[in-house]
C-alpha positions in Angstrom: -34.1 -8.2 -58.2 -31.2 -10.4 -59.1 -29.1 -12.7 -56.9 -26.4 -10.5 -55.5 -28.3 -9.2 -52.4 -29.7 -12.1 -50.7 -29.1 -11.1 -47.0 -30.3 -7.5 -47.6 -33.6 -9.0 -49.1 -34.1 -12.1 -47.0 -36.8 -10.6 -44.8 -39.4 -8.4 -46.3 -40.6 -6.9 -43.2 -40.4 -3.2 -43.0 -38.3 -2.5 -40.2 -38.4 0.9 -38.6 -35.6 3.1 -39.0 -35.3 6.1 -36.5 -33.8 8.8 -38.8 -34.1 11.5 -36.6 -31.8 9.7 -33.9 -29.5 8.8 -36.9 -29.2 12.5 -38.0 -28.1 13.4 -34.4 -25.1 11.3 -35.0 -23.7 13.7 -37.4 -22.4 17.0 -36.2 -21.9 18.4 -39.6 -25.6 18.4 -40.3 -25.9 21.3 -38.3 -24.6 23.3 -40.8 -27.9 23.8 -42.6 -27.1 22.2 -45.8 -28.7 19.3 -47.6 -26.0 17.1 -48.3 -26.7 15.1 -51.3 -23.2 14.3 -52.2 -22.7 10.9 -50.6 -21.0 9.2 -53.7 -18.0 11.6 -52.9 -18.2 10.3 -49.2 -20.9 10.4 -46.6 -20.8 12.8 -43.6 -18.6 11.9 -40.7 -20.4 10.5 -37.5 -19.3 12.1 -34.3 -18.1 8.6 -33.1 -15.4 8.4 -36.0 -14.3 11.9 -35.3 -13.7 11.3 -31.8 -12.0 7.9 -32.5 -9.5 9.5 -35.1 -8.6 12.1 -32.6 -8.1 9.6 -29.9 -5.9 7.4 -32.2 -3.7 10.4 -33.2 -3.1 11.0 -29.4 -2.4 7.2 -28.5 -0.7 6.0 -31.7 1.2 8.4 -33.7 3.9 5.9 -34.3 4.5 2.8 -36.8 3.2 -0.7 -35.5 6.3 -2.3 -36.2 8.2 -0.8 -33.3 8.5 -2.2 -29.5 7.2 0.8 -27.5 3.7 0.7 -25.9 2.4 3.1 -28.6 3.8 0.9 -31.3 2.0 -2.2 -29.9 -1.4 -0.4 -29.2 -1.0 0.5 -33.2 -0.4 -3.3 -33.9 -3.3 -3.9 -32.0 -5.5 -1.3 -34.0 -4.2 -3.0 -37.4 -5.8 -6.4 -36.1 -8.7 -4.8 -34.6 -9.5 -2.9 -37.9 -9.1 -6.2 -40.0 -11.6 -7.9 -37.7 -14.1 -5.1 -38.3 -13.8 -5.2 -42.1 -14.1 -8.9 -41.8 -17.6 -8.5 -40.2 -18.6 -6.2 -42.6 -18.0 -8.5 -45.6 -18.2 -11.7 -43.8 -14.9 -12.4 -44.5 -11.6 -13.9 -42.8 -9.6 -11.2 -41.0 -6.4 -12.9 -42.3 -7.5 -12.0 -45.6 -8.1 -8.4 -45.0 -5.6 -6.0 -46.5 -5.7 -2.2 -45.6 -4.5 0.7 -47.6 -4.8 4.3 -48.0 -6.9 4.3 -50.9 -8.9 1.9 -53.4 -6.3 2.6 -56.2 -3.3 1.9 -54.1 -4.7 -1.4 -53.2 -5.8 -2.4 -56.8 -2.2 -1.1 -57.8 -0.6 -3.2 -55.2 -2.5 -6.2 -56.5 -1.3 -5.6 -59.8 2.2 -5.6 -58.6 1.6 -8.8 -56.4 -0.1 -11.3 -58.9 1.7 -13.9 -60.7 3.0 -13.2 -64.2 0.8 -15.9 -65.4 -2.2 -13.7 -65.2 -0.7 -11.4 -67.5 -0.4 -13.8 -70.3 -4.2 -14.1 -70.8 -6.9 -11.6 -71.2 -8.3 -9.3 -68.7 -12.0 -8.1 -68.6 -12.9 -4.8 -67.3 -16.1 -2.7 -67.0 -17.2 0.7 -68.0 -19.5 1.1 -65.2 -16.7 0.8 -62.9 -14.7 3.9 -61.2 -11.4 4.8 -62.4 -9.8 3.3 -59.2 -10.8 -0.2 -60.7 -9.9 0.3 -64.1 -6.7 2.4 -64.4 -4.4 0.3 -62.5 -5.5 -2.7 -64.5 -5.0 -0.9 -67.7 -1.4 -0.1 -66.6 -0.6 -3.5 -65.6 -1.9 -4.8 -69.0 -0.1 -2.1 -70.7 3.3 -3.0 -68.9 3.0 -6.7 -69.2 1.4 -7.0 -72.8 -2.1 -8.3 -71.8 -5.1 -8.1 -73.8 -8.2 -5.9 -72.2 -11.7 -6.8 -73.1 -14.4 -4.2 -72.2 -18.2 -4.9 -70.9 -20.2 -2.2 -72.2 -22.8 -0.1 -70.5 -26.7 -0.2 -71.7 -26.8 3.4 -72.7 -30.7 3.4 -72.2 -30.7 2.9 -68.6 -26.9 3.0 -67.3 -27.1 -0.7 -66.4 -24.4 -3.4 -67.1 -26.0 -6.2 -68.8 -24.4 -9.5 -67.5 -25.2 -11.7 -70.4 -22.3 -10.1 -72.3 -19.9 -11.7 -70.1 -20.8 -15.1 -71.4 -19.0 -14.0 -74.5 -16.4 -11.8 -72.8 -15.1 -14.4 -70.6 -13.2 -17.3 -72.4 -10.6 -19.9 -71.8 -8.0 -17.3 -72.2 -9.4 -14.9 -69.3 -7.3 -14.7 -66.2 -8.9 -11.9 -64.6 -12.3 -10.0 -64.2 -12.7 -6.9 -62.6 -16.2 -5.3 -61.8 -18.4 -3.0 -59.7 -20.9 -4.3 -57.5 -23.0 -1.0 -57.9 -22.4 2.2 -60.0 -21.2 5.3 -58.2 -23.1 7.5 -60.7 -26.1 5.6 -62.1 -26.7 3.5 -58.9 -27.3 0.3 -61.2 -26.6 -2.9 -59.3 -24.9 -5.7 -61.1 -25.5 -9.4 -60.8 -22.0 -10.2 -59.8 -23.2 -13.8 -58.7 -23.6 -14.5 -62.6 -20.3 -12.9 -63.6 -18.8 -15.0 -60.7 -20.1 -18.2 -62.5 -18.5 -17.4 -65.7 -15.2 -16.3 -64.2 -15.2 -19.6 -62.0 -15.9 -21.9 -65.1 -12.3 -20.8 -66.7 -10.5 -20.2 -63.3 -10.2 -16.6 -63.7 -9.5 -14.3 -60.8 -12.6 -12.0 -59.9 -12.2 -8.7 -58.1 -15.1 -6.9 -57.2 -15.4 -3.3 -56.0 -18.2 -3.1 -53.5 -17.4 0.6 -52.4 -20.8 2.0 -53.4 -23.0 -0.7 -52.2 -21.1 -1.5 -48.9 -23.0 1.5 -47.0 -26.4 0.3 -48.0 -26.4 -3.6 -48.1 -25.1 -6.4 -46.2 -22.4 -8.1 -48.1 -21.1 -11.4 -47.9 -17.9 -12.4 -49.7 -19.0 -16.1 -50.1 -22.4 -15.2 -51.4 -21.0 -12.7 -54.2 -18.8 -15.4 -55.3 -15.8 -13.1 -55.5 -12.0 -13.8 -55.0 -11.2 -10.3 -53.9 -13.5 -7.6 -52.6 -12.7 -3.9 -52.5 -14.4 -1.2 -50.0 -13.8 2.4 -49.3 -14.7 3.5 -45.8 -15.3 7.1 -46.9 -18.4 5.8 -48.7 -20.3 5.2 -45.4 -18.8 8.0 -43.2 -15.4 6.6 -42.2 -11.9 7.9 -42.8 -10.1 8.0 -46.2 -9.1 4.4 -46.0 -9.7 1.3 -48.1 -9.7 -2.5 -47.6 -9.2 -5.5 -49.8 -10.5 -8.8 -48.7 -9.4 -12.2 -50.1 -11.8 -15.2 -49.9 -8.7 -17.3 -49.8 -6.4 -15.9 -47.2 -3.6 -18.2 -48.4 -3.8 -16.8 -52.0 -1.9 -13.7 -50.3 1.2 -15.9 -49.6 1.5 -17.1 -53.2 1.8 -13.4 -54.4 4.9 -11.2 -54.6 5.4 -9.0 -51.7 4.4 -5.2 -51.9 5.3 -4.3 -48.5 8.6 -2.4 -48.0 9.0 -4.5 -44.7 11.1 -7.9 -46.1 9.8 -9.8 -43.2 6.3 -9.0 -43.5 3.7 -11.9 -43.3 0.0 -12.5 -44.0 -2.2 -9.5 -45.5 0.8 -7.3 -44.4 2.6 -8.4 -47.3 0.2 -6.5 -49.6 0.4 -3.3 -47.6 3.2 -1.1 -48.9 3.2 1.0 -45.9 1.4 0.6 -42.6 -2.1 2.5 -42.0 -1.6 5.4 -39.5 -3.2 4.7 -36.2 -5.8 7.3 -36.3 -7.2 6.0 -39.7 -7.5 2.4 -38.2 -9.5 3.4 -35.0 -11.6 5.8 -37.3 -12.2 2.8 -39.6 -13.4 0.7 -36.6 -15.5 3.3 -35.3 -17.3 3.6 -38.6 -18.3 0.2 -38.9 -19.3 0.1 -35.3 -21.5 3.1 -36.4 -23.1 1.1 -39.2 -23.9 -1.7 -36.8 -25.6 1.0 -34.6 -27.9 2.5 -37.1 -30.4 0.1 -35.4 -30.5 1.3 -31.8 -32.6 -1.7 -31.0 -29.9 -4.2 -32.5 -28.3 -6.5 -30.3 -25.8 -9.3 -30.3 -22.3 -9.6 -32.2 -21.2 -7.0 -34.6 -21.9 -9.2 -37.5 -25.5 -9.6 -36.1 -26.1 -6.0 -35.3 -24.9 -5.1 -38.8 -27.3 -7.5 -40.4 -30.4 -5.7 -38.6 -28.8 -2.1 -39.0 -28.0 -2.3 -42.7 -31.3 -4.0 -43.4 -33.3 -1.2 -41.7 -31.1 1.6 -43.4 -31.5 -0.1 -46.7 -35.2 0.0 -46.7 -35.3 3.3 -45.4 -33.1 4.6 -48.1 -34.8 2.5 -50.9 -38.2 3.9 -50.1 -36.6 7.6 -50.1 -35.0 6.8 -53.6 -37.9 5.7 -55.1 -39.5 9.1 -53.8 -36.8 10.8 -55.2 -36.8 9.5 -58.8 -40.5 9.7 -59.0 -40.4 13.3 -58.0 -37.5 14.0 -60.4 -39.2 12.2 -63.2 -42.4 14.6 -63.0 -40.2 17.6 -63.9 -40.3 18.4 -67.6 -36.7 19.4 -68.0 -35.1 16.5 -66.2 -34.0 13.3 -67.5 -33.1 10.6 -64.9 -30.6 8.1 -66.3 -32.1 4.8 -65.7 -35.2 5.8 -63.7 -36.6 2.3 -63.4 -33.3 0.1 -62.8 -32.7 -1.7 -59.4 -30.4 0.5 -57.8 -28.7 1.8 -54.7 -29.7 5.4 -53.5 -27.5 7.1 -56.1 -29.1 8.9 -59.0 -27.7 10.8 -62.1 -29.8 13.1 -64.1 -29.5 16.1 -66.8 -31.4 19.1 -66.9 -32.1 19.8 -70.5 -30.2 22.9 -71.8 -28.6 23.6 -68.6 -25.1 22.4 -67.6 -24.5 20.1 -64.8 -22.0 22.9 -63.3 -24.8 25.8 -63.4 -27.3 23.2 -61.9 -24.9 22.4 -59.0 -24.2 26.2 -58.4 -28.0 26.9 -58.1 -28.4 24.1 -55.9 -25.5 25.3 -53.9 -27.0 28.9 -53.7 -30.1 27.1 -51.9 -28.2 25.2 -49.6 -27.8 21.7 -51.3 -24.6 20.0 -52.1 -24.7 17.9 -55.4 -22.0 16.6 -57.6 -21.4 17.9 -61.1 -19.5 15.9 -63.9 -18.3 13.0 -62.0 -15.4 11.1 -64.1 -17.1 8.1 -65.5 -16.6 6.0 -68.3 -20.3 5.2 -68.1 -21.7 8.6 -68.5 -19.3 9.5 -71.0 -20.5 6.3 -73.2 -24.3 7.2 -72.4 -23.3 10.7 -73.9 -24.2 13.1 -71.2 -21.4 15.3 -72.2 -23.5 16.5 -75.3 -26.3 17.4 -72.9 -23.9 19.5 -70.6 -23.1 16.9 -68.3 -24.8 15.0 -65.5 -25.5 15.8 -62.0 -25.1 13.0 -59.5 -26.7 12.9 -56.0 -26.7 10.2 -53.5 -28.5 9.6 -50.1 -27.0 9.1 -46.8 -29.1 7.2 -44.1 -29.5 11.0 -42.7 -31.5 12.2 -46.0 -35.1 13.4 -45.3 -38.3 13.5 -47.5 -38.1 17.2 -46.9 -34.5 17.0 -48.7 -35.8 15.6 -51.8 -38.6 18.0 -51.8 -36.3 21.0 -51.5 -34.0 19.4 -54.4 -37.2 19.1 -56.7 -38.3 23.0 -56.0 -34.9 24.2 -56.8 -34.7 21.9 -60.1 -38.3 23.0 -60.9 -37.1 26.6 -61.0 -35.4 25.7 -64.2 -38.9 25.5 -66.0 
């Protein structure tokens, strides 16, 4: 199982998960479609929609003013930092907010001291482009060397043993995902953290794909910086970046357009609008409320709710993979890997686009040809591309059965 999910796997009790009640929280599920497009963003719960609407009415202005609306927006910023801190078991003073992961990584690229670019940067082909392209641009701009961690093409995993050779005395930065958004494969980040720590390299972990399903702890991951994207768990299009050591931010170059900004605001080019902030907080409260019987502080409710949701979707994912592997023309990428509930597959002789079009004709939403260096390295383009699906906490066994029924029609 690895060592990267100790809080999610700390108790082996099969906790009940009331999926019927959870489905009632998502008004969009009334459209009759089966939504297997979670890697592109989960469905929005009603609480998030309501909170964003209220935020638009109450705080349509910049938080840097002196009006009551500005004061409310400033309070919403701090409330959002505390919510992300609860989600990641981090310090609110180290939480940076932004419009997107790529924007936050780009800000980090601009803020890092020049000494980082005097050495080698280690990237992974399993990562999303958001945690690759900004680093490549920074390395190109400063003339830094880039080394690549390769994907195991047989199962779509990222072997961590290779980091023992990739990370050396010249390594200054390592960027890696916690879980793949296309193969679902979970990475043993704790082992990579040990290699990075031994040479004093900065470790940046993108936990966006894992965050909707597992309880995370920045300290247990061993990362210096952790990225998450709220859309992945049913939040607004907003991202966050948490630092293990908030004081590190003060030693970085200011990215903000505000010359007197302090703390995490130093790395925020522009303040996040109020509606996005209120939606972010509501989305994390939503995660904490997936277990209707959970009690205590938000961090405690997150412990209980995410564990219950994780166990439910993991069982459903196992059912999904087992069902897909029974289809003669379907090839699952990494059928036996330890994964979050995300799966990519190819249908022999049929392009991913045609597969998804037939699924759509049957009311099933899936994702064709996700941009991925991992899938490219595996060679799915030669097979017409891969279909990627992901399960939200609202998915049902019936949904899986319908997917398998339609895929079976290809013969």
